[in-house]
C-alpha positions in Angstrom: 44.5 5.8 221.5 44.8 9.6 221.7 44.1 12.0 219.0 47.7 13.0 218.8 48.7 9.4 218.3 46.1 8.9 215.5 47.3 12.1 213.8 50.9 11.0 214.0 49.9 7.8 212.1 47.4 9.4 209.6 49.1 12.6 208.5 52.3 11.2 206.9 50.3 8.7 204.9 47.7 11.3 203.9 50.3 13.7 202.8 52.1 11.1 200.8 49.0 9.8 199.1 47.6 13.2 198.3 50.9 14.2 196.8 51.1 11.1 194.6 47.4 11.3 193.5 47.7 15.1 192.7 50.8 14.4 190.6 49.0 11.6 188.8 45.9 13.8 188.2 48.1 16.5 186.7 49.6 13.8 184.4 46.2 12.7 183.5 45.1 16.2 182.6 48.1 16.5 180.3 47.9 13.1 178.6 44.1 12.4 178.8 45.0 8.9 179.9 44.2 7.9 183.5 45.8 4.4 183.5 48.7 5.5 185.7 46.2 6.5 188.4 45.4 2.8 189.1 49.1 2.1 189.6 49.4 5.0 192.0 46.3 3.9 194.0 47.6 0.4 194.5 51.1 1.6 195.3 49.6 4.0 197.9 47.5 1.3 199.6 50.5 -1.0 199.8 52.8 1.8 201.0 50.3 2.8 203.7 50.3 -0.8 205.0 54.1 -0.7 205.3 54.1 2.9 206.7 51.6 2.0 209.4 53.5 -1.2 210.2 56.5 1.0 210.9 54.7 3.7 212.9 52.0 1.7 214.9 52.5 0.6 218.5 50.7 -2.8 218.4 52.7 -6.0 219.0 55.4 -6.2 216.4 54.6 -9.7 214.9 51.1 -8.5 213.9 52.4 -5.2 212.6 55.0 -6.8 210.4 52.6 -9.4 209.0 50.1 -6.8 208.0 52.8 -4.5 206.6 54.4 -7.4 204.7 51.1 -8.7 203.3 49.8 -5.3 202.4 53.1 -4.1 200.9 53.6 -7.2 198.8 50.0 -7.1 197.6 50.3 -3.4 196.7 53.6 -3.9 194.9 52.4 -6.9 193.0 49.2 -5.1 191.8 51.1 -1.9 191.0 53.6 -3.9 188.9 50.8 -5.8 187.1 48.9 -2.6 186.3 52.1 -0.8 185.2 53.2 -3.6 182.9 49.7 -4.3 181.5 48.2 -0.9 181.1 50.5 2.1 181.3 51.6 3.4 178.0 48.6 1.9 176.2 45.1 3.2 175.5 42.9 3.7 178.5 40.4 0.8 179.1 
């Protein structure tokens, strides 16, 4: 795999995750409560699985299985953390 192909995969995910985490960091500095950062982290990991499944060039069945499993896992964990921790005191 060439460097251009790798950068085409990595840069969109990196840009999205950096943006989300910087926004959550700014929220944390304002509220002094970092519980939403865990939600953002799990959502970013799941989102990256879906993004890379869409952008990768490996056989489609493998891509979609990894994207589906990673996306569902990230969404489930983000929802659990959101409903269990956000808006409450930091653990």
